[in-house]
C-alpha positions in Angstrom: 0.0 0.0 0.0 1.1 3.6 -0.7 0.1 7.1 0.1 -1.8 9.3 -2.4 -2.2 13.0 -3.0 -5.3 15.1 -3.8 -5.0 16.3 -7.4 -6.8 19.6 -6.3 -4.8 20.7 -3.2 -2.0 18.2 -2.8 -3.2 17.0 0.6 -1.9 13.6 1.8 -4.5 10.9 1.3 -5.0 7.3 2.4 -6.5 4.3 0.6 -9.8 4.4 2.4 -10.4 8.2 2.2 -13.7 9.3 0.5 -13.3 13.0 1.1 -10.3 15.3 1.1 -10.2 16.8 4.6 -8.4 19.9 3.3 -10.4 21.0 0.2 -13.6 19.0 0.7 -13.6 17.3 -2.7 -15.0 13.8 -3.0 -12.5 11.0 -3.6 -12.7 7.6 -5.2 -10.2 4.8 -6.0 -9.8 4.0 -9.7 -8.7 0.4 -9.9 -7.6 0.4 -13.5 -5.1 3.2 -12.6 -4.3 2.0 -9.1 -4.7 5.6 -7.8 -7.1 7.6 -5.6 -8.7 10.5 -7.5 -10.4 13.7 -6.5 -13.6 14.6 -8.4 -14.3 18.1 -9.6 -17.6 20.0 -9.5 -18.7 18.3 -12.7 -18.1 14.8 -11.3 -15.0 14.2 -13.5 -12.0 12.3 -12.1 -9.2 14.9 -11.8 -6.7 12.1 -12.3 -7.6 11.9 -16.0 -10.5 14.2 -16.6 -12.9 11.3 -17.4 -16.4 10.6 -16.0 -16.8 7.8 -13.6 -19.6 6.0 -11.8 -19.5 4.6 -8.3 -19.4 1.0 -7.5 -23.0 -0.1 -6.4 -21.6 -0.7 -2.9 -20.6 2.9 -2.4 -24.3 3.4 -1.6 -23.8 1.2 1.5 -20.6 3.1 2.4 -18.9 -0.3 1.9 -16.7 0.7 -1.0 -14.9 3.8 -2.4 -14.0 2.4 -5.9 -15.2 3.9 -9.1 -15.7 2.5 -12.6 -15.6 4.0 -16.1 -18.9 5.7 -16.8 -19.6 3.4 -19.7 -18.7 0.2 -17.9 -21.4 -2.5 -18.2 -20.7 -3.7 -14.6 -22.4 -2.1 -11.6 -19.8 -3.4 -9.2 -16.0 -2.7 -9.0 -13.5 -5.5 -9.6 -13.3 -6.2 -5.8 -17.1 -6.2 -5.0 -18.0 -8.2 -8.1 -16.1 -11.2 -6.6 -18.8 -11.5 -3.9 -20.9 -14.7 -4.1 -22.8 -13.9 -1.0 -22.9 -11.1 1.6 -24.7 -11.1 4.9 -28.3 -10.0 5.3 -28.0 -6.2 5.3 -31.5 -5.7 6.7 -30.1 -6.7 10.0 -28.4 -3.6 11.3 -25.7 -5.4 13.2 -24.4 -7.0 10.0 -23.7 -3.8 8.1 -20.6 -2.4 10.0 -19.1 -5.9 10.1 -19.6 -6.3 6.3 -18.0 -3.0 5.7 -14.9 -4.1 7.5 -14.9 -7.3 5.4 -15.0 -5.2 2.2 -12.3 -2.9 3.4 -9.9 -5.8 3.9 -10.9 -7.4 0.6 -10.1 -4.1 -1.3 -6.6 -4.1 0.3 -6.1 -7.7 -0.8 -7.2 -6.9 -4.4 -4.9 -3.8 -4.5 -1.9 -6.0 -3.6 -2.9 -8.7 -6.1 -3.2 -6.1 -8.8 0.3 -4.7 -7.9 1.7 -8.2 -8.3 -0.1 -8.7 -11.6 -1.9 -11.8 -10.3 -5.2 -12.8 -11.9 -8.3 -12.6 -9.7 -11.3 -12.5 -12.1 -14.4 -14.4 -11.4 -16.3 -16.6 -11.6 -13.7 -19.1 -10.3 -12.5 -16.8 -7.5 -15.3 -15.7 -5.3 -16.0 -14.7 -1.7 -18.9 -15.4 0.7 -19.2 -13.4 4.0 -21.6 -15.3 6.2 -23.2 -14.5 9.5 -24.0 -17.3 11.9 -27.7 -18.2 12.0 -29.7 -19.3 15.1 -29.9 -23.0 15.3 -27.2 -23.6 12.7 -23.5 -24.6 13.2 -21.1 -21.7 13.3 -19.8 -20.5 9.9 -16.3 -21.9 9.2 -13.7 -19.8 7.4 -12.1 -21.7 4.6 -11.4 -22.3 0.9 -12.7 -24.7 -1.7 -11.8 -24.5 -5.4 -11.6 -20.7 -5.4 -14.6 -20.1 -3.2 -13.5 -18.3 -0.1 -15.8 -18.2 2.9 -15.1 -15.8 5.8 -17.2 -15.9 9.0 -18.7 -12.5 9.5 -17.9 -12.9 13.2 -14.2 -12.5 12.3 -15.0 -8.8 11.7 -15.9 -8.3 15.4 -12.7 -7.4 17.1 -13.7 -8.9 20.5 -14.8 -12.2 18.9 -11.7 -12.5 16.7 -9.4 -11.8 19.7 -11.2 -14.5 21.7 -10.7 -17.0 18.8 -7.0 -16.0 18.5 -6.5 -16.6 22.2 -8.5 -19.9 22.2 -6.4 -21.2 19.3 -3.1 -20.0 20.8 -2.4 -17.9 17.7 0.1 -14.9 17.8 -1.7 -13.1 15.0 -5.2 -13.0 13.6 -6.6 -10.3 11.4 -9.3 -10.0 8.7 -6.8 -9.1 6.1 -4.6 -12.0 7.2 -7.5 -14.4 6.8 -8.1 -13.2 3.3 -4.4 -13.3 2.3 -4.2 -16.9 3.7 -7.4 -18.2 2.1 -6.6 -16.7 -1.3 -3.2 -18.3 -1.0 -5.0 -21.7 -1.3 -6.4 -20.7 -4.6 -3.1 -19.4 -5.9 -1.6 -22.8 -5.2 -3.9 -24.1 -7.9 -2.9 -21.2 -10.2 0.8 -20.8 -9.5 1.9 -24.3 -8.7 -0.5 -27.1 -9.8 -1.6 -25.6 -13.1 1.9 -24.2 -13.8 3.5 -27.6 -13.5 5.6 -26.7 -10.4 4.3 -29.4 -8.0 7.7 -31.2 -7.7 9.4 -28.0 -6.9 6.8 -27.2 -4.3 7.2 -30.6 -2.7 10.9 -30.2 -2.3 10.3 -27.2 0.0 6.8 -27.7 1.5 6.3 -31.5 1.4 3.8 -33.8 -0.2 0.5 -32.0 -0.4 -1.4 -35.2 -1.4 -1.3 -36.5 2.2 -4.6 -36.7 4.0 -5.6 -33.1 4.7 -8.5 -33.7 7.0 -6.5 -36.1 9.1 -3.6 -33.7 9.3 -5.8 -30.8 10.5 -7.5 -33.1 13.1 -4.2 -34.1 14.4 -3.1 -30.5 14.6 -6.0 -29.4 16.7 -5.7 -32.2 19.2 -2.0 -31.8 19.6 -1.0 -29.8 22.7 0.9 -26.5 22.0 4.6 -27.1 21.4 7.6 -25.5 19.7 8.5 -28.4 17.4 7.5 -26.4 14.4 9.9 -23.5 15.1 12.7 -23.2 12.6 11.1 -25.0 9.6 7.8 -23.2 9.6 6.5 -19.6 9.9 3.8 -20.7 12.4 2.4 -23.6 14.2 -0.5 -23.9 11.8 1.9 -24.0 8.9 3.2 -27.2 10.3 -0.2 -28.9 10.1 0.0 -29.7 6.3 1.9 -28.6 3.2 -1.2 -26.7 1.9 -1.4 -24.7 5.1 2.4 -24.1 5.0 2.0 -22.6 1.5 -1.0 -20.5 2.5 0.7 -19.1 5.6 3.8 -18.3 3.6 1.8 -16.8 0.8 -0.1 -14.5 3.3 3.3 -13.5 4.8 4.6 -12.6 1.4 1.7 -10.3 0.8 2.2 -8.8 4.3 5.8 -8.1 3.3 5.3 -6.4 -0.1 2.4 -4.4 1.1 4.1 -3.1 4.3 7.3 -2.4 2.5 5.6 -0.3 -0.2 3.9 1.7 2.6 7.2 2.2 4.4 8.8 3.3 1.2 5.9 5.7 0.6 6.7 7.3 4.0 10.4 7.4 3.1 11.4 5.4 6.2 15.0 4.8 7.1 16.2 2.6 9.9 19.6 3.2 11.4 19.8 2.5 15.1 22.4 4.7 16.8 23.6 1.7 18.9 24.0 -0.6 15.9 27.7 -0.1 15.4 28.0 -2.7 12.6 24.9 -1.6 10.7 23.1 -5.0 11.0 19.7 -3.4 11.3 20.2 -0.5 8.9 17.9 -0.2 5.9 16.7 2.6 3.7 13.3 1.9 2.3 13.6 3.5 -1.1 12.6 0.7 -3.5 9.5 -0.9 -4.9 9.0 -4.4 -3.3 6.9 -5.2 -6.4 10.0 -4.9 -8.6 12.7 -6.0 -6.1 14.4 -9.4 -5.7 13.6 -11.6 -2.7 17.0 -10.9 -1.1 16.4 -7.2 -1.1 12.9 -7.7 0.4 14.2 -9.9 3.2 17.1 -7.6 4.0 14.7 -4.7 4.4 11.9 -6.7 6.2 13.9 -7.8 9.2 15.0 -4.3 10.3 11.6 -2.9 9.7 9.7 -5.5 11.7 12.2 -5.2 14.6 11.6 -1.5 14.7 7.9 -1.9 14.5 7.8 -4.4 17.3 10.0 -2.2 19.5 7.6 0.7 19.0 4.6 -1.4 19.8 6.2 -2.5 23.1 6.7 1.1 24.0 2.9 1.5 23.7 2.2 -1.6 25.7 0.7 -3.5 22.8 1.7 -6.9 21.4 4.3 -7.2 18.7 3.0 -6.1 15.3 4.9 -8.9 13.6 5.3 -11.8 16.1 7.2 -14.1 13.7 10.7 -15.1 12.8 11.9 -15.7 9.3 14.3 -18.7 9.5 16.4 -19.8 6.6 13.9 -22.6 5.6 11.0 -20.1 5.7 13.0 -17.6 3.6 13.5 -20.3 0.9 9.8 -21.0 0.9 9.1 -17.2 0.5 11.7 -17.1 -2.2 9.8 -19.8 -4.1 6.6 -17.9 -3.8 8.3 -14.8 -5.1 9.6 -16.8 -8.1 6.3 -18.3 -9.1 4.5 -15.0 -8.7 6.9 -13.1 -10.9 7.7 -15.8 -13.4 4.4 -17.4 -13.8 2.9 -18.4 -17.2 0.9 -15.4 -18.5 -1.8 -17.6 -20.2 -4.1 -20.4 -19.2 -4.4 -19.1 -15.6 
């Protein structure tokens, strides 16, 4: 993610902004340009002077993306991926659904920056509320259909689940990046003929998935996974190892782009040998994996130290071991060197 500027007054803008706080002009994100644009008094996008129409979900305050005025679609590229949304006649669902859509738009922004395909109808999302008398909605993926429990958008409920499952990190955006990773296994590995390369790093994904997850959830918490995996859940099965690493790769490139947008430089005064020095002045979407890793470690150490000063948990409670770095390097390779047809 990066910062934007108002074309009218130059004010600093953020991805979710809908109004410029300085000049008062309306704002909208133009997905085909990857930019936030102000709109003039005639309703023209000041980015390029062309007319635009709002995504249909702008009316619900659940989107800030705009389409070309002559587009046959009513929904933006992010919202048109929805297979099902919660019942919006129930007032408690609306604010939670808005959070879902905000996270999904950030996901789609990063996928676009990476040039990864995400068109439907194969890839689709369902955001489901729990219903009285029915089993709780399970978050998961099946053949491109990603289901996210609406309860995950409730901060208190999500934190309770994180604690119950002994997880160090659990966010809506993290869920989406993880679950979409399962679909990109099909796109970037299986259909691209990279399965043997995958198995050399992640293991045999054909082993019984359900049995592996059942064993994972009954196993008492332990540290056996540390070193070879990014998280305890990654150790459950090669598919989960890939999805966890894929999510982390998206965390990295998105966060590094924002750090670069802020012009961040890390140079601890007590670091005499410069081990933690980095100057974030590059695009992670064009960089090699080594450059990404070299910048990521100092950045996360600094972020975690700042969080501790505020009395909050580490922002990034993970360690990138050498085996994990090799897995991330494989993801970087298949993302940037994938076949451009038949996906």
